[in-house]
N, C-alpha and C positions, 0 to 999 in steps of 0.2 A: 650497636649503633654509636655509642660514646667512644669506642675504641676506633671506629673507622674515621672519625673526625680528627684524631690526633695527627695522623700522617699529613693531612691536608693543612692543618694549622701549622705544623712544622715546615712544610713546604712554603707556606705563605710567608712565614718569618724569614726563612732563608732567602727567598726572593727579595724581600724588603732589605735585608742585611747586605745583599750583594749590589745594591744601588738601584734597583728597580729597572726603569726604562732606559734604553740606550739614548746617547745624545741625539739632538735633532739634526736633520741635514743642513748643510751649509746653504746660505742664502747670498744674494748679491751683496747685501750689507757686510757679511763676513769677508767676502773677497775684496771688497772695496777697502775694508780695514787692513786686510793683509797686504793689499797693494801700497797703501800709505806707508806701512812699515818697510816694505821692500824698497820704497823710494828713499827712506832714511838710510838703509843699508847702502844703497847706491851712492847717495850723496857723501857718505862717510868713508867709502872705500879708498879713494885715492889718498886721503890724509892718513888713514889707519894703516895702509900698506906701505906708503912711501914718504909720508910727511915727517918733518922733524918731531922729536919726542913731545914737545909741548903741544903739538897738534895731534899726533898719532894716538896718544893715550886717551884723550877725551873722545876722539872719533871712534876708537875701538870700543870704548865703553858705551857710547851711544848706539853704535851698531849692534852690539851684543844685547843691549836693552830692547832694541827693535826686534831682534831675533827671538828673545824671550816672549814678547808680545805676540808675534806670529805664532808661536807654539802654543801660547795661552788660548788663542783663537782656534787653532787647529784641534786642540784637545776638547774644546767645547762643542764640536760638531762631529758628525759622522761623514767624512769626506776624505777620499783617498788623496785628491789633489791638494787639499789643505795640509794633510800629513806630509806629503812630499815637499811642499813649500817650507814646512817647518824644518824638515831634514836639511834642505838646501840653505836655509837661514842659519841653522846651527853650524854647518860647514864654514860658511862665511865668517861667522863669529870665531871659530877656531883659527881661521887664517888670520883674522885681524889680531887676535891675541898672540899668535906665533910671530907675527911681524913686529909686534911691540915688545918682544922679549929683550930686545936691545935696549929698551928703555926701563927706567925705574918708575913704572906707573903705579899710582895709588890705587888701592882696591876700589 
């Protein structure tokens, strides 16, 4: 009997070590938070892509910070749409950074 409990105990330890339960499903609050960050990306887009360097650099930095926040939200929930929106935000950040390569932006 004592030996039969060892595999169960090992399985329980393994489950706990692997993070336990999956993330919760996304709620309206998660998507409202994502939408607020997408609005930041939208408002920074013109300056990041076409503005003079003194405007493009901060706009790209702020847009990429918004993209990171979207991905933080997406990684905290189990939702395909949230993950897709993270990927789209990351792509926009890459575009912003690419557009500011002409500038000497501070990190």
